[in-house]
C-alpha positions in Angstrom: -29.1 -2.4 17.9 -29.2 0.7 20.2 -31.6 3.2 18.7 -29.0 5.8 19.1 -27.4 4.3 16.2 -30.1 4.1 13.6 -29.8 6.5 10.7 -31.6 5.8 7.4 -29.2 8.5 5.8 -26.1 6.7 7.2 -24.3 6.3 3.8 -24.6 9.9 2.8 -23.5 11.0 6.2 -20.5 8.8 6.0 -19.6 9.5 2.4 -19.7 13.4 2.9 -17.5 13.3 5.9 -14.9 10.9 4.3 -14.8 13.2 1.2 -14.5 16.4 3.4 -11.5 14.9 5.2 -9.8 13.7 1.9 -9.8 10.0 2.4 -8.6 7.8 -0.4 -11.0 6.0 -2.7 -9.8 2.7 -1.3 -10.5 3.8 2.3 -13.9 5.3 1.5 -15.0 2.0 0.0 -13.7 0.0 2.8 -15.4 2.1 5.4 -18.7 2.1 3.6 -18.6 -1.7 3.3 -17.7 -2.3 7.0 -20.2 0.2 8.3 -23.0 -1.3 6.1 -22.3 -4.7 7.5 -22.3 -3.3 11.1 -25.5 -1.5 10.7 -27.2 -4.6 9.0 -26.0 -6.9 11.9 -28.1 -5.0 14.6 -25.3 -5.7 17.0 -23.4 -3.3 19.1 -19.8 -2.5 18.1 -18.2 -4.8 20.6 -20.5 -7.7 19.6 -20.0 -7.2 16.0 -16.1 -7.1 16.3 -16.3 -10.2 18.5 -18.4 -11.9 15.8 -15.7 -11.1 13.1 -13.0 -12.5 15.4 -15.0 -15.8 15.9 -15.5 -16.1 12.2 -11.7 -16.2 11.9 -11.4 -12.8 10.1 -7.8 -11.4 10.2 -6.7 -8.9 12.8 -6.3 -6.2 10.0 -9.8 -6.6 9.0 -11.0 -6.4 12.4 -8.8 -3.3 13.2 -10.1 -1.6 9.9 -13.7 -2.3 10.8 -13.2 -0.9 14.2 -11.9 2.3 12.8 -14.7 2.6 10.3 -17.4 2.0 13.0 -15.6 4.6 15.3 -15.3 7.1 12.5 -19.1 6.6 11.7 -20.1 6.8 15.4 -17.9 10.0 15.8 -20.1 11.7 13.2 -23.3 10.6 14.8 -21.9 11.6 18.3 -22.3 15.2 17.1 -26.0 14.6 16.8 -26.4 12.2 19.9 -24.2 12.6 22.9 -25.2 9.1 24.0 -22.9 7.6 21.3 -19.8 8.9 23.0 -20.2 6.2 25.6 -20.5 3.5 22.9 -17.3 4.8 21.1 -15.2 4.6 24.3 -16.1 0.9 24.7 -14.9 0.0 21.3 -11.4 -1.8 21.5 -8.4 -1.2 19.4 -7.1 -4.6 18.2 -3.2 -4.6 18.0 -1.7 -5.0 14.7 0.4 -8.1 14.0 4.1 -7.0 13.7 5.1 -9.0 10.7 8.2 -8.3 8.8 7.9 -7.4 5.2 8.8 -10.0 2.4 12.1 -8.9 1.0 13.5 -10.3 -2.3 17.3 -10.7 -3.0 18.9 -8.8 -5.8 19.2 -12.1 -7.8 15.5 -13.1 -7.2 14.4 -9.6 -8.7 16.8 -10.1 -11.6 15.3 -13.5 -12.2 11.6 -12.0 -12.1 12.8 -9.3 -14.7 14.4 -11.8 -17.0 11.3 -14.3 -16.8 8.9 -11.5 -17.9 8.7 -11.4 -21.5 6.1 -8.8 -22.0 8.2 -5.6 -22.5 5.6 -3.2 -20.8 5.2 -5.7 -17.8 9.1 -6.0 -17.5 9.5 -2.4 -17.3 6.7 -2.0 -14.8 8.4 -4.4 -12.4 11.8 -2.7 -13.1 10.2 0.6 -12.1 8.7 -0.5 -9.0 11.9 -2.0 -7.6 14.1 0.9 -8.9 12.1 3.7 -7.4 10.1 2.2 -4.6 6.9 3.4 -6.1 3.6 1.8 -5.1 1.4 -0.2 -7.6 -1.3 2.6 -7.5 1.4 5.1 -8.3 2.5 2.9 -11.3 -1.0 2.9 -12.5 -1.6 6.6 -12.4 1.9 7.7 -13.7 1.6 10.1 -16.7 4.4 11.0 -19.1 4.5 14.6 -17.9 5.4 13.4 -14.4 8.7 12.0 -15.8 11.7 14.3 -16.2 14.1 12.7 -18.6 16.5 15.6 -18.3 16.8 15.5 -14.7 16.3 11.8 -14.4 13.5 12.1 -11.7 9.8 11.1 -11.5 7.3 13.4 -9.9 4.7 11.3 -8.1 1.7 13.3 -7.7 -1.2 13.0 -5.0 0.1 9.7 -3.7 -0.9 8.1 -0.4 -2.1 10.9 2.0 -2.5 13.2 -0.9 1.3 13.9 -0.8 3.6 14.7 -3.7 7.3 13.4 -3.8 10.1 13.0 -6.0 12.0 9.7 -6.8 14.9 8.9 -8.9 14.7 7.7 -12.5 17.4 4.9 -13.2 19.3 5.2 -16.5 18.3 1.5 -17.2 14.6 2.4 -16.7 14.9 5.5 -18.7 16.0 3.4 -21.8 13.0 1.2 -21.5 10.5 4.1 -20.9 11.8 5.9 -24.1 11.0 2.6 -26.0 7.8 2.1 -24.5 5.6 4.7 -26.2 6.5 6.8 -29.1 3.6 9.4 -28.5 4.2 9.7 -24.8 0.7 10.9 -24.0 -1.5 10.0 -21.1 -0.8 7.4 -18.8 2.6 5.6 -19.1 1.3 2.1 -18.7 -1.7 1.0 -20.6 -3.4 -2.3 -21.4 -4.0 -3.6 -25.0 -7.2 -1.8 -25.0 -5.5 1.6 -24.1 -6.9 1.6 -20.6 -5.4 2.1 -17.2 -4.2 -1.0 -15.5 -6.2 -2.3 -12.4 -4.5 -3.0 -9.1 -5.5 -6.6 -9.4 -3.8 -7.0 -12.9 -0.6 -5.4 -11.4 -0.7 -8.0 -8.6 -1.1 -10.9 -11.2 1.8 -9.6 -13.3 4.2 -9.5 -10.1 2.9 -12.8 -8.8 3.2 -14.6 -12.3 6.8 -13.2 -12.7 7.8 -14.5 -9.3 6.3 -17.9 -10.0 8.3 -18.0 -13.3 11.4 -17.2 -11.5 10.9 -20.0 -9.1 10.5 -17.9 -6.1 8.3 -19.6 -3.3 7.8 -16.4 -1.1 4.5 -14.8 -1.2 5.5 -11.8 -3.6 3.4 -8.8 -4.1 4.0 -5.4 -5.8 4.7 -4.0 -2.3 7.5 -6.7 -2.0 9.4 -4.8 -4.7 9.0 -1.6 -2.7 10.1 -3.2 0.5 13.3 -4.7 -1.3 14.0 -1.3 -2.8 14.1 0.3 0.8 16.0 -2.6 2.2 18.7 -2.8 -0.4 19.2 1.0 -0.2 19.7 0.7 3.7 22.2 -2.2 3.1 24.2 0.0 0.8 24.5 2.6 3.6 21.8 5.2 2.5 20.6 7.1 5.3 17.2 6.3 6.8 16.0 9.8 6.3 16.5 9.9 2.6 14.8 6.5 2.3 11.9 8.0 4.3 11.6 10.8 1.8 11.8 8.4 -1.4 9.1 6.2 0.2 6.9 9.1 1.2 6.5 8.1 4.9 5.3 10.8 7.2 7.0 9.3 10.3 10.5 7.8 10.2 9.5 5.1 12.5 7.5 3.5 9.6 10.8 3.4 7.6 12.8 2.0 10.6 11.0 -1.4 10.0 13.6 -2.1 7.4 16.4 -2.2 9.8 14.8 -5.2 11.2 15.2 -7.2 7.8 18.4 -5.6 6.6 21.4 -8.0 6.7 23.9 -5.0 6.7 24.6 -5.4 10.4 23.3 -8.9 11.0 25.7 -10.3 8.5 28.8 -9.0 10.3 27.9 -11.1 13.6 29.5 -14.4 13.7 27.3 -17.4 14.5 28.3 -19.4 17.6 28.9 -22.4 15.2 31.7 -20.3 13.6 33.6 -19.4 16.9 
């Protein structure tokens, strides 16, 4: 590998910069992993990315790897100007424009009914009714819920942003029953610990399977369905943007592509 890229303290260098810029733990972990593999390879950035593509890695993996390498090299470039030329040659792989998986109201109802564990059922209902991310469900604490005003204050969500979402009366009843003491985290395992993201994913996947749903359902599918169903009921995109915590309305606009609100009004040629 180019001598300009060698650095025995690369991990400390990368970690410190990521922390200073306030990146999430998930991003920090991903960047450290990809940069370590890149350095170990001894290849230049373009060669390393091409190797990943030839191995059949997903476009998203290659994209994130490219961003991680660029971030690392941008730090290094402050120490060595030669690296700027290397950074400029790293390509940005285009993201696949896939439409989100949307569940029908009936499918979600079936998921809720098929989930016998009361805590798990409440979790699924809350994700769908509020559009909360799985990570936000995991970190939700009792003081964050205002039962009098029927709102939930989500703190330090993605991008370290706070936001407010609605608390459905149906969910309110479940939450009141969930815990008498109402201290610490709202959702806790049998061992009184926080749930992991993997466990939340398995809970949702199992609920979908029990409900007979063949789609690839994840916790984010409930968030996507929340936004799409609001749109179909005429809620302004700007309000949906705020509820989801999107910085740019263009991110929210993807739901116009999967909403049946306008498409359902168009007659098929077979019905003419």
